[in-house]
C-alpha positions as CSV (number, residue, x, y, z in Angstrom):
1,M,2.0,22.6,-0.8
2,P,1.9,19.1,0.5
3,V,4.9,16.8,0.6
4,L,4.5,14.1,-2.0
5,G,5.7,10.5,-1.7
6,L,6.3,8.3,-4.7
7,D,6.3,4.5,-4.8
8,L,8.6,3.4,-7.7
9,P,9.5,-0.3,-8.3
10,L,13.0,0.1,-9.5
11,T,14.0,-3.6,-9.0
12,Q,12.6,-6.9,-10.3
13,T,11.0,-9.4,-8.0
14,D,14.3,-11.3,-7.7
15,G,16.0,-8.1,-6.4
16,T,18.0,-7.2,-9.6
17,V,17.8,-3.7,-11.0
18,R,15.0,-3.1,-13.6
19,P,17.2,-2.0,-16.6
20,G,16.0,0.7,-18.9
21,Q,12.8,1.5,-16.9
22,G,11.9,5.0,-15.8
23,G,14.4,6.8,-18.0
24,S,12.0,9.7,-18.9
25,F,10.4,9.7,-15.5
26,P,12.6,12.4,-14.0
27,V,11.8,14.6,-16.9
28,E,8.0,14.0,-16.8
29,L,7.6,14.2,-13.0
30,P,8.1,18.0,-12.7
31,A,5.4,18.6,-15.3
32,L,3.0,16.3,-13.3
33,V,3.5,18.4,-10.2
34,R,3.6,21.8,-11.8
35,D,0.4,21.2,-13.9
36,G,-1.5,19.7,-11.0
37,E,-1.8,16.3,-12.6
38,M,-0.4,14.4,-9.6
39,G,-3.9,14.6,-8.0
40,H,-5.1,12.4,-10.8
41,Q,-2.6,9.6,-10.1
42,Q,-3.4,6.5,-8.0
43,R,-2.8,7.1,-4.3
44,I,-1.6,4.5,-1.9
45,D,-3.7,4.3,1.3
46,T,-0.9,4.4,3.8
47,V,0.4,6.6,6.6
48,D,3.9,7.9,6.0
49,D,5.9,9.9,8.5
50,Y,7.7,11.8,5.8
51,C,5.0,12.8,3.3
52,D,1.4,13.9,3.2
53,V,0.3,11.7,0.2
54,V,1.9,8.7,-1.4
55,Y,1.3,7.9,-5.1
56,D,1.8,4.6,-6.9
57,M,3.9,5.5,-9.9
58,G,4.7,1.9,-10.8
59,F,3.0,2.1,-14.2
60,W,5.4,4.9,-15.2
61,V,8.4,2.6,-14.9
62,N,6.7,-0.7,-15.7
63,P,3.8,0.0,-18.0
64,D,1.3,-2.8,-18.7
65,P,2.0,-4.5,-22.0
66,D,-0.5,-3.8,-24.8
């Protein structure tokens, strides 16, 4: 199994912590990996020395307003 990297914006642009964001993410992440759904998430085109693939998971902790 490849090593997965996740890009999670946990701070605001001013550097302060993004409160209340991503609360359910740790619960939902194992299901994404277990069920093979990570392959459907947006990849970041980058080279990382510590993982095989990097996914942009920003919308999980900062969803677009409807």
